[in-house]
C-alpha positions as CSV (number, residue, x, y, z in Angstrom):
1,M,-17.6,-32.2,-19.9
2,T,-17.6,-28.5,-20.7
3,Q,-14.9,-26.2,-19.2
4,P,-16.2,-23.1,-17.4
5,E,-15.7,-19.9,-19.5
6,M,-12.4,-18.3,-18.8
7,K,-12.6,-14.7,-17.7
8,A,-10.2,-12.0,-19.0
9,I,-10.0,-10.5,-15.5
10,P,-10.3,-13.1,-12.7
11,D,-13.0,-12.8,-10.1
12,G,-12.0,-10.4,-7.3
13,I,-9.2,-8.8,-9.2
14,H,-9.7,-5.1,-9.9
15,T,-8.8,-3.5,-13.2
16,L,-5.7,-1.8,-11.7
17,T,-3.6,-3.8,-9.2
18,P,-0.3,-2.4,-7.8
19,H,2.7,-4.7,-8.3
20,L,5.3,-3.6,-5.9
21,V,9.0,-4.4,-6.4
22,V,10.7,-5.0,-3.1
23,R,14.0,-6.2,-1.7
24,D,13.3,-9.6,-0.2
25,A,9.7,-10.2,-1.2
26,G,9.3,-13.1,1.2
27,R,10.3,-11.0,4.2
28,A,8.1,-8.1,2.9
29,A,5.1,-10.4,2.6
30,E,5.5,-11.4,6.2
31,W,5.9,-7.8,7.3
32,Y,2.8,-6.7,5.4
33,K,0.8,-9.6,7.0
34,A,2.0,-8.8,10.5
35,A,1.9,-5.0,10.3
36,L,-0.9,-4.2,7.9
37,G,-3.1,-7.3,8.2
38,A,-2.6,-8.6,4.6
39,K,-3.7,-12.1,3.7
40,E,-1.6,-14.1,1.4
41,R,-3.2,-16.0,-1.5
42,G,-0.2,-17.4,-3.3
43,R,3.5,-17.3,-4.3
44,I,5.3,-17.9,-7.5
45,P,8.9,-18.7,-6.7
46,V,11.8,-18.6,-9.2
47,P,15.2,-20.2,-9.0
48,G,17.6,-18.5,-6.6
49,G,15.1,-18.1,-3.8
50,K,13.3,-15.1,-5.2
51,Y,9.7,-14.5,-6.1
52,M,8.2,-13.2,-9.3
53,Q,4.9,-12.7,-7.5
54,I,3.4,-12.9,-4.1
55,E,-0.3,-12.1,-4.0
56,L,-1.5,-10.2,-0.9
57,W,-5.0,-9.0,-0.1
58,F,-5.8,-6.0,2.0
59,D,-9.5,-6.5,2.7
60,D,-11.0,-6.2,-0.8
61,S,-7.8,-5.1,-2.6
62,A,-5.0,-7.1,-4.1
63,V,-1.3,-6.0,-4.1
64,M,1.3,-8.1,-5.8
65,L,4.9,-8.2,-4.6
66,A,7.9,-9.2,-6.7
67,D,11.6,-9.3,-5.8
68,E,13.9,-6.9,-7.4
69,F,16.0,-8.2,-10.3
70,P,18.7,-5.5,-10.8
71,E,20.2,-7.5,-13.7
72,A,16.9,-6.8,-15.6
73,G,16.5,-3.2,-14.3
74,I,13.7,-4.1,-11.9
75,L,14.6,-2.1,-8.8
76,S,12.9,-1.5,-5.5
77,P,12.6,1.9,-3.7
78,L,15.6,1.0,-1.6
79,A,17.7,0.6,-4.7
80,I,16.6,3.9,-6.3
81,G,16.5,6.0,-3.1
82,G,12.7,6.4,-2.5
83,T,9.3,6.2,-4.1
84,P,7.1,8.9,-5.6
85,V,4.0,6.7,-4.8
86,V,1.8,6.9,-1.7
87,L,-0.4,3.8,-1.2
88,H,-3.7,5.0,0.4
89,F,-5.1,2.5,2.8
90,S,-8.6,3.1,4.1
91,T,-9.6,1.2,7.2
92,E,-12.4,1.2,9.8
93,N,-9.9,1.4,12.7
94,V,-6.9,3.6,11.7
95,E,-5.7,3.9,15.3
96,A,-5.2,0.1,15.6
97,L,-3.6,-0.2,12.1
98,W,-1.3,2.7,12.8
99,K,-0.1,1.2,16.1
100,R,0.5,-2.2,14.6
101,A,2.5,-0.7,11.7
102,V,4.6,1.5,13.9
103,D,5.2,-1.3,16.4
104,A,6.4,-3.5,13.5
105,G,9.0,-0.9,12.4
106,A,7.3,1.6,10.1
107,T,8.8,5.1,10.2
108,I,6.3,7.9,10.8
109,L,6.4,10.6,8.1
110,Q,3.2,12.5,9.0
111,P,1.6,11.9,12.4
112,L,-1.9,10.5,12.5
113,Q,-4.4,13.4,12.9
114,D,-7.8,14.6,11.7
115,Q,-7.5,16.3,8.3
116,F,-9.6,19.0,6.6
117,W,-10.9,16.6,3.9
118,G,-12.7,14.4,6.6
119,D,-10.2,11.6,7.2
120,R,-8.1,10.8,10.2
121,Y,-4.9,10.3,8.3
122,G,-1.1,9.9,8.6
123,Q,1.8,8.7,6.5
124,I,4.4,6.0,7.3
125,I,7.2,4.5,5.3
126,D,7.6,0.7,5.5
127,P,11.0,-1.1,5.9
128,F,10.9,-1.8,2.1
129,G,10.8,1.9,1.1
130,Y,7.1,2.3,0.3
131,R,5.0,5.2,1.6
132,W,1.6,4.5,3.0
133,G,-1.2,6.9,3.8
134,L,-3.4,5.3,6.5
135,A,-6.9,6.7,6.7
136,Q,-10.3,6.4,8.3
137,H,-13.1,8.6,7.2
138,V,-14.5,10.4,10.2
139,R,-16.7,13.1,8.8
140,D,-18.3,14.1,5.5
141,V,-17.0,17.4,4.0
142,S,-18.3,19.0,0.8
143,S,-16.0,19.4,-2.1
144,E,-16.4,23.1,-1.9
145,E,-15.2,23.1,1.8
146,I,-12.3,20.8,0.9
147,A,-11.3,23.2,-1.9
148,R,-11.6,26.2,0.5
149,Q,-9.5,24.5,3.2
150,A,-6.9,23.3,0.6
151,A,-6.5,26.9,-0.7
152,H,-6.0,28.1,2.9
153,V,-3.5,25.3,3.8
154,F,-1.6,25.4,0.6
155,G,-2.0,29.2,-0.1
156,G,1.3,30.7,-1.3
157,Q,2.8,27.3,-2.1
158,G,3.4,25.9,-5.5
């Protein structure tokens, strides 16, 4: 019997997949499922009750979670005082996703509103220190118009 050919990148996995380090990956996975609608595909536990990986799917995109391991220098945003990363989450119903996330304890950083680039967009921070931009495309805008609006909005800054 012949084995199927192994693939270097498994089916469904994109070339770049975020691997988020969090404090209490098990609790984080439950929050992401309840608040952002993630589906869990598997966990790899390690001794001591931590996880080296929890695979979550947000529609067609995978995000891996791992517990922080300070002894190895693997730290979460809560340990380092924040994150420079914004996870952009496009959805077909941003109002419902926004309400669910905020009701589950997300902190609003930027209120949900229509933006000049054509998205209804806002930012939250989750209880584990990650910043999320929640978005729904509501109108098409040319790249020239976006550049013009950006120059107006950010004029004099930078």
